[in-house]
N, C-alpha and C positions, 0 to 999 in steps of 0.2 A: 645065474648071471655071469659066471666067469667065461662061459663060452660066448656069450654076447660081447663081453669086454675085449676078447681076442678079435672080434670081427669089426670093431670100430673103424678102422681105417676104410673099410668098404661098405659101411652101412649108409643108407641114404640120409640126407639132412632131416627129413620129416621124423624118421624113427629116432635119430639122435635127440632132436627137440622133444620127442615123447619121453625119452629117458630123462632129460633135464627136468621136465614138468613133473615126472613121477618122483624124482629125488627131491624136488622142492616141496611137493605135496607131503612126502613122507616126513621130511625134516629131521632125520636122524643121520648123524655121521656114519654109522655102521650099517646103514640100510642095504638091502640087496642090490641096489643099483650103484652102490659106491665104487665097485670095480669098474663099471662102465664110465663113471665120473673121472676116475683117475686116467684112464685110457684116452678119454676125450681131451683132458688137459694136455696130454702128450701129442696127440695127433690133430685135434681141432680146437686149440685153445680159444680161438676167436668166437666159437659158439658159447663157450662158458663165461667169457669176460663180463657180459651184461649182468651176470648173477654172482660175481666174484665176492661181493660183500655178504653173501648168504652161504658161502662155502668156507667152513673153518679148517679143513684139513691143510696142513702146511705143505704136504707133498703136491697137493693139487695147486695150491697158491704158487709154488715154485714153477710148476708147469705152465701156469698162466703167465709167468714173467716173460717168456720168450715170445718176441714180437710185440710186446706191450707199447703203449703210446709214448710219444715224446713227453707228455705231460707226467706220465709215471716216472720217467727218467729224471725230469725236474724235480719232482717231489722227493725221490730217493737221494737226489744231490742235495737238497735242502736239509734233509735229515742227516747226511753226512757233514754238512757244513756247520749245523747248528749244535749237533750232539756228539759228532765225531764217531759215530757208530760204524765200525768197518763192516757190520753185516749189511748196512744200507748199500755199501759199494759192491758188495758180493751180489745182492739182489739186483743191483743196477747192471752189473755185468751180465747177469742171466737174461736180460732183456735181448741181447745179441743183435740189435739193430745197428745200422751205421752211426746213428745219433748217440746210442749208448756207448759204442766204442770210441767214438771221438771224445765223449764226456770223461770216460775212464782214462783215456791217454792224457786228458788235460790235468790229472792229478799226479803226475810224474814227479813233481817237486815236493808233494805232500806226503808221499809214502816211501817206505824203504823199497829198494830195488826188487828184491824177491816178491814182496806183496804186490807191487805194481805190475811186474811181469805175469804173475799168476791171473790177476784180474784182466789184463789185456788179452791173454790167451783164452780166459773163460768167456770174454766178450766177443770172441771170434777173430782176434787179430794176432799178429806177430809182434813181439816186443822190438825186434831189431829193423822193422821196416814198416812203411805206411801200408794201408789197405787191409784187406780181409786175409784170413789164413787160408781160405779155400775159394775156389772159382768154380761155379757151375759150368758144365756138367761133371766136374772132377769127382764127384762121389759115385757117379754112375760107371759101371763096368760089365765086363761079360766074362763068363767062365769059358775057358778054352782048354783044349787038350795040352798036355805037357809038351813044351817045345814050340808051340804055335805063336807065343808071344815073346816080344823082345824083353819083357819084364820077368825077372826071376822072383819066385814066390816060395817060401818056406825052406830057404837054404841060406847059407853063409853067403853074403854079398860083398865083393871086394872092389867093385868098380865104383864110378862116380854115381851118386844117387841124384836122379833128376829132380829138379825143383821147379817152381812156378816161374823162375826167371829164365830158365833155358828154353 
């Protein structure tokens, strides 16, 4: 099943749904399809979310946080407000939606500066400015021969570093 797990980003939805059904039918955390389940939490969390309450693995649960609903953010906020559990804010930041980032920013007065900054960054923001830390398609790139790009890679860089403001 490890080979199948490596293919999750490219497998058709019907096959992924079959892996979910197999995992639920087996009902064991260490079943042969558990590797596939973990990779699905990373690459296709929306397919596993309907079955979230049937999956006990904490790593899969964390993977399912990314892109979770506003309702989940509200629930985690309530846990933070009622019990003061910092882990609830950590889980909230892992949602990484605009709504979650705004909620994390709203706790600036309630947390020490280093903790607040870490949570903002974890939620996909920058502590010193509004908005997201990245802009699509910033993650996309091309490999070019040495000297073909104006960007220096793999060496000491002494010039100005380009930012999203430039």
